[in-house]
N, C-alpha and C positions, 0 to 999 in steps of 0.2 A: 458816811457818804450818802447812803440811801435816804436817811432822814433829811439831809440838806436838800437833796434833789426833790423830795416830796414837798418840802416847804416852799422851794422855789416855784414848783409847778402850781401850788395852791395860790401863790401870790400872782402868778401870771393869769390864772383863771379869775381871781377876784378883781384884778385890775382891768382885765380885758372884756369881761362879759357882764351884761346887765342882768337884773333879776328876770326880765322877760326872756332873754336869750338862754339863760340857764333853764328856765321852765320849758322852752321849746326843745332843748336837748333832752330833758327829762321825759317829755311826752313822745319822743321818737320811739317807735316800737322796736324793742330789742329782745333777743332770746339768750339771756345770760345764764351761765351755770353757777354752781355754788362758789366758785373762785372769783366771780365777777366778770368773766369773759364770755364771749360766745364761741361756738365751735370752730370759727375761723380765726380766732385770736383778737377780735375787736375788744378794745378796752375803753369804757366810757370816760375815764380820767384822761387818757391820751387824746381822745376826741375833744374834750373840753379845752385842753391845753392847745391843741392845734387850731381850733376855731378861734380861741382868744388871740393866738399869735397871728393868724392870717386874716382876721376880720378887716383889718385896715386895708389889705389888698382889695378885698371885695367892695368895701364901702367908700374908701378914700382914693386909693391908687388907680384902680380900674373903673371906679364909679359905676358899678354894674346896675343895669336897668333890666328888670325881668318883665316880660309880657306874656299874659295868658297862662300863668302857672296854675290857675284854677282848672285848666284842662287836664292836668295830671291826675289820673284816677286814684282813688284809695286802693290800698292793697297792692298786689303784684303788678309789675309793669317793667317793660324793657325800654329804657330811654336811649335813643340813638342820636348821636351828635356828629357834627363835622369836626375834623381834626385839623390842626395847623399850629404854626407858631413855635415849632421845635421842642418846646418843653410843655408838660401836661398841665399848664395853668388853666386851660379851658375846662378840663375835667374837674379841677378843684372848684372853679367858679360855679359850674352846674350843680355840684354836690352842695356847696354852700347855699345856693339859691333855694334848694329844697328845704334846707334847715331854717334859713332866715325868712323865707317868703311863703313856703308851702303850708297848706292846711289840709290834713294834719302835717306837722313837720316830720321829716324822715331823714335817715342817713342813707344816702345813695351809695350803692356798693359798686365801685368802679372795677372794671375788669382790666388788669394791667398786663402788659406784655411779659412773656416768660423771662426775657433777659433781665428785667428789673429785679427779679428774685435773686440774682447773683450779686447785686450791689450791697456792700456792707452797710449796716445801719439803716439805709434808706428802705430796704426791703422789710425790715422789722417795723419801722415806723409806719409804712403803708399798711401792713397787716393790722397793727394796733388801731389804725384809723378806719378799719373796715374794708380796705381795698385789697383785692385778692387776685391771684393769677387766673387769667380768663380761660380756664378749661371748661369743657362741657359739663362735667360733674358738678363743679363748684357753682356754676351759673344755674343749673337745673335745681340743685338743692336750695339755693337762695330763693328762687322763684316759688318753689313749693312751700316755702315758709312765708310767702307773701311779702318778700323784700322787693325793693326797687333796684334793678340792675342797670348800670350805665355802661354802654358800649360805644366804641368808635370803630365801625366796621372797616374803615379805610386802613386801620393799623398804622404801621410806621410809614406806609406810602403816603398817608395823610399828614401825620405829625412832622415828617421830615421833608415835605415838599418845599421847594424854593418859591420865592415871592411871585414869580411870573405865573405860578399855578394857583395862587391864592383864591379861595372860595370855589374852586373847580373840584368837585368831589371826585376822588379816585375810585377805583373799583372796590365794591363791597364784598366782604366775605359773606357766606350764607349760613354759617353756624348759628348765629343769633336767631335767625328766622325759624329754623327747625325747632329750637328750644321754645319759642313762643307757641308753636303748634302743639308741642308735647305737653306744655304746662298751661295752655289756655290763657296766656298773658297778652295784654294789648301792647302794641308798639307805639311809643310816643316820640316822633321826630323832634329834635331840638336844634334850632339854628343858632349858632354862636357868631355874632358879628363883632369885629374889632380885634379879637385876639390874634388873628393871622398877621396883623401888622406890628404886634408887640415885640416880636423877635424875628425880623425878616431875614430869612436865609437867602443869600445871593448865590452861593455855590455850595454843593455838598462835597466835602473832601473825603470821598469814599475810600481811597487807599489808606489814609491815616485812620479813619474810623475802623476799617477792617483790622488794622494793626492793634488798635486799642480794644477790639472786641465789642464795639458798639455798632448799632445799625446805621448811624449817619453822624456826620460832624459838620454842622453848618458854619459857613463863613459869612458873617453879617457885616453891616457897616461899622460895627463897634468891636466885634470879636474876630480874631484874637488881638486886634490892634491896641485895645485898652486893657489887655490882660483880663483878670477876673471881673473888673468893672464892666467889661464888655458883655458879660453874661447877664447883666441886669436887664429885664424886659422894659420896653418903652411903656409909659403910662397911657396907653390908648383906652378910650372909653369902650366898654364891652356891653353889648345888648344880648340877652338870652331870650329866645322866642320859642315858646312851646306850641306845638301843633296839636290838632285834634288827635285823640288816640285812634289807631287803626286796629280793627279787630279782624283777624283772619279765621274764618270758619272752614278749615281744611284739614284733611287727613295728615297726621304727623308723618305718615309714610308716603307723602306725595313725591312724585318724581323730581329729579334734579331740575328738570326744565320748569315744572310748576313752581318750585321753590324760587328759582332764579327770577321768575316773573313777579313773585311777591316781593322779593328783595328789591327789584327794580322799581316797584311802586313806592316802597319806602324811600329809596334814593331820590326819586323824582319829586316826591312830596317835600323832602328836606331841601333839595336844590331850589325848589320854587319858593320856599320860605326864606332861604338865604337871599335869593334874588329880591324878594319883597323888602327885606331889611336893608339891602344895599340901595334899592331905589329910594327908600325913605331917607337914606343917608346922603343921597345925591351921587352915588357911585354907579359905575357900569355894572352890568349883570352878566351872568355866565350860564351856559347850557350844559 
């Protein structure tokens, strides 16, 4: 069985990735042990399989356009994005943009919610792809190894927001900012335009979500009316807009008030970039 799985995976990789794309994955800096994994469980073969499988989402289904990715600095960085659209496709598209479009290419390390670690199979798949539970120690250790960490400080308040709140940034947590101060990492706000319409939540069925042990359960124009087909996101065009890095030269032991002011600077920079993308698309803007 293991041999059959290995052969299937190799066929997926060979069919889905070009020589240039394989080279980009090979050039992404990794810190692997003698078993071929890194200390958080990242597996290069799983990454190749995942990229080969999801490339069509990036290039054909969502037709992702990346702007100013050259602003992403080499080495350690904290990439801060806006969340929405109910399912974490936005994070996947940002991570793929770094691999397909960035120079040097890199594997972004997404910080996932703790509840994801309880999901069978999915939790292991995320880990093998380099995505880890977003606690302070994991994030700090990754940054000290010059990795690129991807965070969504809105958390489930952002991913689970209903459509009338689209592109309106919810409150940011401050943990990511203290880590940037401790590790000397720049913050790179990244505006994601288009994904928030891909899976528009009309209502959050909170009582049912609580019963199921999940943070939210969106009712959309298609779900649950079309069953599992209603879970398929709409093929909206996605644009990913990288902002200039923000460097904070401040004491890691800054007061909570000082940290909140820095967090607000990041939030406002991101909201401004979101609004610029919406203006270029001909949409209304938010404050």
